[in-house]
One Martini backbone bead per residue (centre of mass of N, CA, C, O) as a GRO file, in nm:
protein
  370
    1MET     BB    1   0.058   0.062  -0.018
    2ARG     BB    2   0.304   0.249   0.003
    3ASP     BB    3   0.400   0.217  -0.295
    4MET     BB    4   0.145   0.337  -0.426
    5LEU     BB    5   0.168   0.619  -0.293
    6LEU     BB    6   0.443   0.688  -0.416
    7ILE     BB    7   0.373   0.657  -0.707
    8ALA     BB    8   0.150   0.877  -0.704
    9LEU     BB    9   0.336   1.105  -0.612
   10PHE     BB   10   0.542   1.103  -0.839
   11ALA     BB   11   0.345   1.125  -1.073
   12PHE     BB   12   0.224   1.395  -0.980
   13LEU     BB   13   0.481   1.567  -0.989
   14GLY     BB   14   0.549   1.527  -1.284
   15ALA     BB   15   0.275   1.628  -1.400
   16ALA     BB   16   0.282   1.907  -1.263
   17GLY     BB   17   0.526   2.015  -1.413
   18ALA     BB   18   0.394   1.994  -1.700
   19GLY     BB   19   0.148   2.172  -1.633
   20VAL     BB   20   0.305   2.433  -1.572
   21LEU     BB   21   0.436   2.457  -1.851
   22GLY     BB   22   0.170   2.456  -2.009
   23ALA     BB   23   0.050   2.711  -1.883
   24GLY     BB   24   0.277   2.896  -1.986
   25ALA     BB   25   0.234   2.840  -2.286
   26LEU     BB   26  -0.059   2.940  -2.296
   27TRP     BB   27   0.002   3.231  -2.212
   28LEU     BB   28   0.194   3.294  -2.451
   29LEU     BB   29  -0.049   3.175  -2.669
   30ARG     BB   30  -0.325   3.353  -2.624
   31ARG     BB   31  -0.292   3.516  -2.923
   32ARG     BB   32  -0.317   3.272  -3.083
   33SER     BB   33  -0.401   3.013  -3.225
   34LEU     BB   34  -0.602   2.742  -3.156
   35THR     BB   35  -0.409   2.527  -3.254
   36ALA     BB   36  -0.180   2.582  -3.049
   37SER     BB   37  -0.347   2.523  -2.789
   38VAL     BB   38  -0.434   2.234  -2.857
   39SER     BB   39  -0.145   2.124  -2.883
   40VAL     BB   40  -0.058   2.185  -2.595
   41VAL     BB   41  -0.265   2.009  -2.451
   42ALA     BB   42  -0.171   1.744  -2.579
   43ALA     BB   43   0.121   1.765  -2.482
   44VAL     BB   44   0.061   1.777  -2.178
   45ALA     BB   45  -0.067   1.499  -2.154
   46VAL     BB   46   0.182   1.336  -2.243
   47THR     BB   47   0.401   1.468  -2.066
   48ALA     BB   48   0.274   1.398  -1.795
   49MET     BB   49   0.299   1.096  -1.824
   50PHE     BB   50   0.604   1.086  -1.879
   51ALA     BB   51   0.694   1.225  -1.621
   52GLY     BB   52   0.571   1.029  -1.422
   53THR     BB   53   0.727   0.782  -1.523
   54LEU     BB   54   1.015   0.895  -1.460
   55ALA     BB   55   0.972   0.933  -1.159
   56VAL     BB   56   0.920   0.635  -1.099
   57ALA     BB   57   1.189   0.526  -1.219
   58GLN     BB   58   1.384   0.687  -1.036
   59ALA     BB   59   1.251   0.532  -0.773
   60MET     BB   60   1.268   0.219  -0.860
   61PHE     BB   61   0.973   0.103  -0.993
   62LEU     BB   62   1.136   0.069  -1.271
   63SER     BB   63   1.257  -0.079  -1.526
   64SER     BB   64   1.430  -0.041  -1.816
   65HIS     BB   65   1.230  -0.202  -1.989
   66ASP     BB   66   0.969  -0.071  -1.901
   67LEU     BB   67   1.052   0.216  -1.978
   68SER     BB   68   1.078   0.160  -2.284
   69VAL     BB   69   0.784   0.073  -2.333
   70VAL     BB   70   0.648   0.331  -2.229
   71THR     BB   71   0.793   0.530  -2.412
   72THR     BB   72   0.686   0.418  -2.677
   73VAL     BB   73   0.387   0.455  -2.619
   74VAL     BB   74   0.399   0.765  -2.568
   75ALA     BB   75   0.510   0.846  -2.844
   76MET     BB   76   0.270   0.741  -3.011
   77ALA     BB   77   0.061   0.909  -2.864
   78ALA     BB   78   0.184   1.185  -2.932
   79VAL     BB   79   0.150   1.174  -3.237
   80VAL     BB   80  -0.158   1.132  -3.246
   81SER     BB   81  -0.237   1.379  -3.065
   82LEU     BB   82  -0.109   1.604  -3.242
   83VAL     BB   83  -0.260   1.540  -3.507
   84THR     BB   84  -0.543   1.576  -3.388
   85ALA     BB   85  -0.504   1.867  -3.284
   86LEU     BB   86  -0.443   1.995  -3.558
   87LEU     BB   87  -0.708   1.914  -3.701
   88LEU     BB   88  -0.902   2.045  -3.495
   89GLY     BB   89  -0.790   2.329  -3.512
   90ARG     BB   90  -0.828   2.380  -3.813
   91TRP     BB   91  -1.137   2.335  -3.814
   92VAL     BB   92  -1.215   2.558  -3.611
   93VAL     BB   93  -1.075   2.792  -3.756
   94ALA     BB   94  -1.227   2.771  -4.021
   95GLY     BB   95  -1.507   2.823  -3.894
   96SER     BB   96  -1.437   3.103  -3.769
   97ARG     BB   97  -1.365   3.242  -4.038
   98GLU     BB   98  -1.637   3.213  -4.169
   99LEU     BB   99  -1.796   3.361  -3.951
  100ALA     BB  100  -1.638   3.629  -3.975
  101ARG     BB  101  -1.715   3.687  -4.272
  102ALA     BB  102  -2.023   3.693  -4.223
  103ALA     BB  103  -2.016   3.921  -4.008
  104ARG     BB  104  -1.885   4.136  -4.193
  105ASP     BB  105  -2.112   4.161  -4.398
  106PHE     BB  106  -2.346   4.257  -4.195
  107GLY     BB  107  -2.176   4.496  -4.084
  108ASP     BB  108  -2.182   4.639  -4.387
  109GLY     BB  109  -2.520   4.589  -4.455
  110GLY     BB  110  -2.585   4.305  -4.468
  111ASP     BB  111  -2.652   3.973  -4.461
  112PHE     BB  112  -2.672   3.686  -4.277
  113SER     BB  113  -2.472   3.386  -4.357
  114ALA     BB  114  -2.440   3.084  -4.280
  115PRO     BB  115  -2.218   2.851  -4.276
  116VAL     BB  116  -2.126   2.583  -4.450
  117GLY     BB  117  -2.142   2.320  -4.241
  118PRO     BB  118  -1.987   2.192  -3.990
  119ALA     BB  119  -2.010   2.255  -3.632
  120THR     BB  120  -1.982   2.355  -3.339
  121ALA     BB  121  -2.190   2.428  -3.087
  122GLU     BB  122  -2.077   2.717  -3.040
  123LEU     BB  123  -2.082   2.812  -3.337
  124ALA     BB  124  -2.383   2.760  -3.380
  125ASP     BB  125  -2.484   2.956  -3.160
  126LEU     BB  126  -2.344   3.203  -3.280
  127SER     BB  127  -2.484   3.195  -3.554
  128ARG     BB  128  -2.773   3.234  -3.446
  129GLU     BB  129  -2.721   3.504  -3.306
  130LEU     BB  130  -2.632   3.655  -3.565
  131ALA     BB  131  -2.897   3.609  -3.721
  132ALA     BB  132  -3.073   3.764  -3.518
  133THR     BB  133  -2.910   4.033  -3.529
  134SER     BB  134  -2.953   4.080  -3.832
  135THR     BB  135  -3.261   4.110  -3.818
  136LYS     BB  136  -3.261   4.353  -3.626
  137LEU     BB  137  -3.085   4.541  -3.802
  138ALA     BB  138  -3.276   4.543  -4.046
  139GLU     BB  139  -3.516   4.665  -3.891
  140SER     BB  140  -3.366   4.917  -3.793
  141ARG     BB  141  -3.296   5.030  -4.074
  142ASP     BB  142  -3.593   5.056  -4.170
  143ARG     BB  143  -3.677   5.250  -3.944
  144GLU     BB  144  -3.470   5.470  -4.004
  145ARG     BB  145  -3.561   5.526  -4.294
  146ALA     BB  146  -3.853   5.600  -4.222
  147LEU     BB  147  -3.781   5.834  -4.027
  148GLU     BB  148  -3.619   6.000  -4.227
  149SER     BB  149  -3.848   6.035  -4.429
  150SER     BB  150  -4.039   6.168  -4.230
  151ARG     BB  151  -3.857   6.412  -4.161
  152ARG     BB  152  -3.836   6.528  -4.447
  153GLU     BB  153  -4.136   6.569  -4.486
  154LEU     BB  154  -4.182   6.752  -4.246
  155VAL     BB  155  -3.998   6.981  -4.329
  156ALA     BB  156  -4.136   7.039  -4.594
  157TRP     BB  157  -4.421   7.095  -4.483
  158ILE     BB  158  -4.355   7.309  -4.278
  159SER     BB  159  -4.228   7.507  -4.476
  160HIS     BB  160  -4.490   7.542  -4.639
  161ASP     BB  161  -4.681   7.621  -4.399
  162LEU     BB  162  -4.509   7.875  -4.317
  163ARG     BB  163  -4.481   8.043  -4.575
  164THR     BB  164  -4.770   8.124  -4.633
  165PRO     BB  165  -4.848   8.288  -4.367
  166LEU     BB  166  -4.599   8.470  -4.367
  167ALA     BB  167  -4.661   8.612  -4.632
  168GLY     BB  168  -4.939   8.720  -4.543
  169LEU     BB  169  -4.839   8.884  -4.302
  170ARG     BB  170  -4.647   9.065  -4.455
  171ALA     BB  171  -4.856   9.189  -4.646
  172MET     BB  172  -5.053   9.300  -4.429
  173SER     BB  173  -4.844   9.472  -4.268
  174GLU     BB  174  -4.766   9.654  -4.510
  175ALA     BB  175  -5.048   9.766  -4.566
  176LEU     BB  176  -5.081   9.893  -4.286
  177GLU     BB  177  -4.824  10.065  -4.291
  178ASP     BB  178  -4.911  10.217  -4.575
  179GLY     BB  179  -5.237  10.260  -4.574
  180VAL     BB  180  -5.384  10.038  -4.802
  181ALA     BB  181  -5.604   9.925  -4.634
  182ALA     BB  182  -5.943   9.883  -4.673
  183ASP     BB  183  -5.968   9.666  -4.405
  184PRO     BB  184  -5.816   9.669  -4.113
  185ASP     BB  185  -5.990   9.473  -3.940
  186ARG     BB  186  -5.967   9.230  -4.127
  187TYR     BB  187  -5.661   9.211  -4.116
  188LEU     BB  188  -5.637   9.164  -3.815
  189ARG     BB  189  -5.805   8.904  -3.800
  190GLN     BB  190  -5.622   8.748  -3.997
  191ILE     BB  191  -5.365   8.768  -3.827
  192ARG     BB  192  -5.472   8.623  -3.577
  193THR     BB  193  -5.536   8.356  -3.719
  194GLU     BB  194  -5.246   8.295  -3.816
  195VAL     BB  195  -5.112   8.306  -3.540
  196GLU     BB  196  -5.275   8.074  -3.414
  197ARG     BB  197  -5.182   7.860  -3.616
  198LEU     BB  198  -4.881   7.885  -3.559
  199ASN     BB  199  -4.901   7.826  -3.257
  200ASP     BB  200  -5.013   7.539  -3.288
  201MET     BB  201  -4.774   7.424  -3.447
  202VAL     BB  202  -4.561   7.475  -3.229
  203GLY     BB  203  -4.705   7.311  -3.010
  204ASP     BB  204  -4.688   7.040  -3.161
  205LEU     BB  205  -4.378   7.032  -3.181
  206PHE     BB  206  -4.324   7.038  -2.875
  207GLU     BB  207  -4.483   6.784  -2.805
  208LEU     BB  208  -4.332   6.586  -2.991
  209SER     BB  209  -4.052   6.634  -2.862
  210ARG     BB  210  -4.132   6.520  -2.580
  211ILE     BB  211  -4.207   6.239  -2.674
  212HIS     BB  212  -3.934   6.161  -2.813
  213ALA     BB  213  -3.763   6.240  -2.538
  214GLY     BB  214  -3.935   6.137  -2.275
  215THR     BB  215  -4.072   6.423  -2.124
  216LEU     BB  216  -4.357   6.339  -2.074
  217THR     BB  217  -4.578   6.461  -1.835
  218LEU     BB  218  -4.793   6.301  -1.608
  219SER     BB  219  -5.135   6.359  -1.447
  220PRO     BB  220  -5.309   6.138  -1.313
  221SER     BB  221  -5.671   6.071  -1.300
  222ARG     BB  222  -5.987   6.011  -1.193
  223MET     BB  223  -6.232   5.955  -1.454
  224SER     BB  224  -6.495   6.020  -1.667
  225LEU     BB  225  -6.600   5.945  -1.983
  226TYR     BB  226  -6.827   6.152  -2.007
  227ASP     BB  227  -6.652   6.405  -1.955
  228LEU     BB  228  -6.433   6.363  -2.165
  229ILE     BB  229  -6.623   6.343  -2.419
  230GLY     BB  230  -6.799   6.589  -2.371
  231ASP     BB  231  -6.574   6.801  -2.397
  232ALA     BB  232  -6.477   6.723  -2.682
  233LEU     BB  233  -6.750   6.773  -2.828
  234ALA     BB  234  -6.780   7.073  -2.746
  235GLY     BB  235  -6.513   7.167  -2.882
  236ALA     BB  236  -6.601   7.045  -3.185
  237ASP     BB  237  -6.876   7.174  -3.271
  238PRO     BB  238  -6.807   7.431  -3.436
  239LEU     BB  239  -6.656   7.275  -3.664
  240ALA     BB  240  -6.892   7.097  -3.745
  241ARG     BB  241  -7.086   7.322  -3.823
  242GLU     BB  242  -6.903   7.445  -4.049
  243HIS     BB  243  -6.904   7.145  -4.208
  244GLY     BB  244  -7.177   6.980  -4.164
  245VAL     BB  245  -7.133   6.793  -3.908
  246ARG     BB  246  -7.216   6.516  -3.718
  247LEU     BB  247  -7.234   6.451  -3.371
  248VAL     BB  248  -7.177   6.132  -3.204
  249GLY     BB  249  -7.247   6.011  -2.843
  250ASP     BB  250  -7.423   5.701  -2.747
  251ARG     BB  251  -7.163   5.489  -2.682
  252ILE     BB  252  -7.109   5.507  -2.337
  253VAL     BB  253  -6.947   5.375  -2.095
  254SER     BB  254  -6.929   5.327  -1.738
  255VAL     BB  255  -6.589   5.408  -1.711
  256PRO     BB  256  -6.312   5.435  -1.539
  257VAL     BB  257  -6.015   5.641  -1.561
  258GLU     BB  258  -5.643   5.677  -1.564
  259VAL     BB  259  -5.572   6.011  -1.655
  260ASP     BB  260  -5.471   6.279  -1.842
  261GLY     BB  261  -5.692   6.513  -1.917
  262ARG     BB  262  -5.537   6.703  -2.109
  263GLU     BB  263  -5.408   6.494  -2.300
  264MET     BB  264  -5.673   6.334  -2.367
  265SER     BB  265  -5.816   6.581  -2.493
  266ARG     BB  266  -5.613   6.601  -2.724
  267VAL     BB  267  -5.667   6.333  -2.853
  268LEU     BB  268  -5.971   6.377  -2.913
  269GLY     BB  269  -5.941   6.642  -3.066
  270ASN     BB  270  -5.761   6.534  -3.298
  271LEU     BB  271  -5.962   6.319  -3.396
  272LEU     BB  272  -6.202   6.503  -3.451
  273VAL     BB  273  -6.071   6.700  -3.647
  274ASN     BB  274  -5.986   6.489  -3.851
  275ALA     BB  275  -6.276   6.378  -3.907
  276ILE     BB  276  -6.420   6.641  -3.992
  277ARG     BB  277  -6.225   6.727  -4.234
  278ARG     BB  278  -6.295   6.423  -4.382
  279THR     BB  279  -6.599   6.490  -4.377
  280PRO     BB  280  -6.864   6.531  -4.535
  281ALA     BB  281  -7.130   6.685  -4.578
  282ASP     BB  282  -7.373   6.527  -4.381
  283GLY     BB  283  -7.204   6.384  -4.202
  284THR     BB  284  -7.057   6.138  -3.957
  285VAL     BB  285  -6.938   6.153  -3.617
  286ALA     BB  286  -6.840   5.889  -3.404
  287VAL     BB  287  -6.853   5.828  -3.052
  288ALA     BB  288  -6.694   5.571  -2.843
  289ALA     BB  289  -6.732   5.340  -2.547
  290GLU     BB  290  -6.568   5.031  -2.467
  291ARG     BB  291  -6.534   4.725  -2.369
  292SER     BB  292  -6.243   4.510  -2.305
  293ALA     BB  293  -5.990   4.295  -2.248
  294GLU     BB  294  -5.781   4.560  -2.229
  295GLY     BB  295  -6.036   4.758  -2.143
  296VAL     BB  296  -6.080   5.063  -2.311
  297VAL     BB  297  -6.260   5.186  -2.604
  298LEU     BB  298  -6.184   5.454  -2.804
  299SER     BB  299  -6.389   5.595  -3.074
  300VAL     BB  300  -6.350   5.723  -3.416
  301THR     BB  301  -6.595   5.777  -3.671
  302ASP     BB  302  -6.591   5.831  -4.015
  303GLY     BB  303  -6.655   5.967  -4.374
  304CYS     BB  304  -6.385   5.943  -4.579
  305GLY     BB  305  -6.377   5.644  -4.742
  306GLY     BB  306  -6.101   5.574  -4.661
  307ILE     BB  307  -5.788   5.395  -4.649
  308PRO     BB  308  -5.532   5.286  -4.787
  309GLU     BB  309  -5.379   5.000  -4.707
  310GLU     BB  310  -5.078   5.104  -4.749
  311ASP     BB  311  -5.129   5.354  -4.530
  312LEU     BB  312  -5.208   5.246  -4.246
  313PRO     BB  313  -4.912   5.219  -4.114
  314ARG     BB  314  -4.866   5.557  -4.148
  315VAL     BB  315  -5.076   5.733  -3.991
  316PHE     BB  316  -4.878   5.774  -3.716
  317ASP     BB  317  -4.678   5.925  -3.852
  318THR     BB  318  -4.458   6.168  -3.897
  319GLY     BB  319  -4.617   6.378  -4.145
  320TRP     BB  320  -4.872   6.237  -4.211
  321ARG     BB  321  -5.149   6.320  -4.474
  322GLY     BB  322  -5.161   6.215  -4.736
  323THR     BB  323  -5.236   6.281  -5.075
  324HIS     BB  324  -5.475   6.526  -5.009
  325ALA     BB  325  -5.293   6.689  -4.753
  326ARG     BB  326  -5.080   6.953  -4.833
  327THR     BB  327  -5.277   7.166  -4.714
  328PRO     BB  328  -5.443   7.391  -4.572
  329PRO     BB  329  -5.613   7.262  -4.286
  330ALA     BB  330  -5.458   6.982  -4.235
  331GLY     BB  331  -5.178   7.034  -4.152
  332ALA     BB  332  -4.852   6.881  -4.044
  333GLY     BB  333  -4.882   6.575  -3.939
  334LEU     BB  334  -4.903   6.560  -3.596
  335GLY     BB  335  -5.163   6.465  -3.449
  336LEU     BB  336  -5.135   6.144  -3.467
  337ALA     BB  337  -4.857   6.127  -3.337
  338ILE     BB  338  -4.950   6.247  -3.068
  339VAL     BB  339  -5.157   6.037  -3.003
  340ARG     BB  340  -4.966   5.793  -2.979
  341GLY     BB  341  -4.776   5.908  -2.765
  342ILE     BB  342  -4.989   5.952  -2.536
  343VAL     BB  343  -5.107   5.669  -2.524
  344GLU     BB  344  -4.838   5.519  -2.467
  345ALA     BB  345  -4.787   5.679  -2.198
  346HIS     BB  346  -5.064   5.517  -2.091
  347GLN     BB  347  -5.037   5.215  -2.180
  348GLY     BB  348  -5.140   5.218  -2.474
  349ARG     BB  349  -5.339   5.202  -2.795
  350ALA     BB  350  -5.314   5.279  -3.140
  351ALA     BB  351  -5.566   5.263  -3.409
  352VAL     BB  352  -5.659   5.158  -3.752
  353ARG     BB  353  -5.963   5.119  -3.959
  354ASN     BB  354  -6.170   5.009  -4.189
  355VAL     BB  355  -6.497   5.106  -4.290
  356SER     BB  356  -6.800   5.178  -4.376
  357GLY     BB  357  -6.725   5.487  -4.538
  358GLY     BB  358  -6.447   5.467  -4.355
  359CYS     BB  359  -6.293   5.524  -4.039
  360ARG     BB  360  -6.132   5.379  -3.735
  361PHE     BB  361  -6.035   5.516  -3.430
  362GLU     BB  362  -5.832   5.359  -3.170
  363VAL     BB  363  -5.833   5.370  -2.804
  364THR     BB  364  -5.647   5.189  -2.570
  365LEU     BB  365  -5.727   5.158  -2.221
  366PRO     BB  366  -5.682   5.130  -1.904
  367MET     BB  367  -5.845   5.055  -1.628
  368ALA     BB  368  -5.935   5.141  -1.342
  369GLU     BB  369  -5.883   5.059  -1.033
  370GLY     BB  370  -6.178   4.945  -0.871
   0.00000   0.00000   0.00000
């Protein structure tokens, strides 16, 4: 028993020495190819066995004949191990290089295509993660292009909408200054109207900038849908009368909501103004509030004749106004973008769909607890 313990001790010491040398070699080669590291590991395994055998032989536990036999066996094992390590390392390195080339392609703006052929489990997992990342990057690039296009359109439309009233204001102010205005009071009323419209446009831009910057501060309170919708209908009634449009609000459930009254009034006001301006005379704009599995759904249904299916996903984009709404009083295409931003800040959802004769804008809000 004592001899076996001594043999184990001497073998361990010899192998430990080889392991320490192998660890040093791995540290020195840590920035080299994986093939070199795998070869070092294989060499350490064989050298550790050989070193342990030599230590046992020096302690007189092995004869010279037995030592020669063991040495020959270890040498053959070393040759096979090193060849196998080199082949394994070259295979793994080739796979990693193919994966690196594929990753470089999608990093330059292309799509990721996984290398063809077998790979280790780790490289296969990495390939799947890169494929998922490539898909996300492609979606992000598409969103970025859409946002950039939307911003360019918004700048163009805002410039157009600002240029027209500013030119009118300049002409009217010069006429008043030169004393050639036939009806100064009418000019002043018109100037006031244009200034109010410009002020509304600037207010919309400021509100939208707060939404995009994430600085929109809400002060939610518990309120009745009757009051919220009733105030919105009362505010939109003069515009509806001007356009000859009927406002209907007779399907409103008695459900309390926890919202910022000022911001939610802006949401309903924007939806009603949008619906009234696009509904022909003698048409109807209906407002409803109904329970749903997600909470409560506020809806505004107009008689605009519907929105082209290809435009429905863009309705709430910043600057979108449709193909027929390039000039005032259609606005700068900010109202519906503000609607979506405010609703999402309330943990809700804004959507639109076509119905018979028009379209239906829906705002889904969570119901108040209790």
